[in-house]
N, C-alpha and C positions, 0 to 999 in steps of 0.2 A: 384463522391462523395468524400468528404474529412473526414478524421479522424485525431485526434491529439494525439501525443504520447510523452512521455519523454524518450523513448528508454530503459526504465527499467521495462517495463511490464504494465504501466498504460496507458489507452486509454480513450479518450473522444470523443463524437460524435458531440458536438457543440462547437463553440468558447467560449461561456459563461461557459460551463462546463470545457473546457480546461483551462480557466483563473483561475477558482476556484480550480481545482484539480492539475494542473500542473504548475501554475504560469508562469514565463518567460522561464522556462526550458522545452520547448516544440517545436515540429516541426510538420508541416502539411504533411500528407501522402495522396496521391491520391489513391483511392480505386476503383477497378472495380465495375461496377453496374450490370452486368449480373450475374444471380444467380450462375452459376457454378464457374466463376472466383472469385466472391465475397466470396463464401463459402471456396474456396481454399485459398484465401488471409487470411480470418479470422482464419482458422485452422492453416495455416503455421506460422502465427504471434501470435497465441494463444490469440487472442483478446477475452476478456470476460471470460477467464479461469484463475484460480489460479494454478500456478505450484509450487509444493513443491520442496524444494532444494533436490538434490540428495545427497547420503551419502558422495560423494567425493567433494562436493562443500561447500564453506563456506557461511553462510548467510550474506546478505547485512546489514551492521551496522545500516542503517537508518530504517530497518524494525523491528518492535517489534514482539515478539512471541505472539500468541493469548492470552496466560495466562498473560503475562506482560502487554499487551495492556488493558486487563480487569482491572487490578489493577490500572493502570495509569488513566483510564477513571473514575474509582470509586474515586480515589484521587481528580481528578478535580471537581467532584460533591461535595466532602467534602470541598474543598477550596471555592467553590461558596457559601456553607452554612456557611462559617466562621470557620469551625472546622479544623484549621491548624495542630494541633497535630495529629489528626487521619489521615489527608491527608499525612503528612510526613511519618507516619508509613506505609501507603499503598504504597507510592512511593518507600520506601526502599524495601518492599516486591516485588514490580514489577521489580525494578532494579536487585534484587538478582536473580529472575527468569530469567531475560534477560541475565544476565552474565552466568548463568548455561547453557542457551540455546545456547549462542554464543560459549561456550567451547565444546558443543556437548555432 
């Protein structure tokens, strides 16, 4: 069986999902099919889990904090509605939250 990963914690189960989620930055991984080895592989590679950064690790710049992501998503909705002033204010709020999160 094959899974696809970007080696940064994102996994996909089909080629179509891999193209959508990972783009060209992906590799194919052969996964065991027997239950015991499959479970060990999934657990060892933390497939399907979200791992919070440890206190001594710095967050990856490409990842938005959940709060910042919420503000950015809301801003996108406002842009789609044509309310650019409101969207700009929401983006500023989201970026402020992200900067604070990055600083720890």
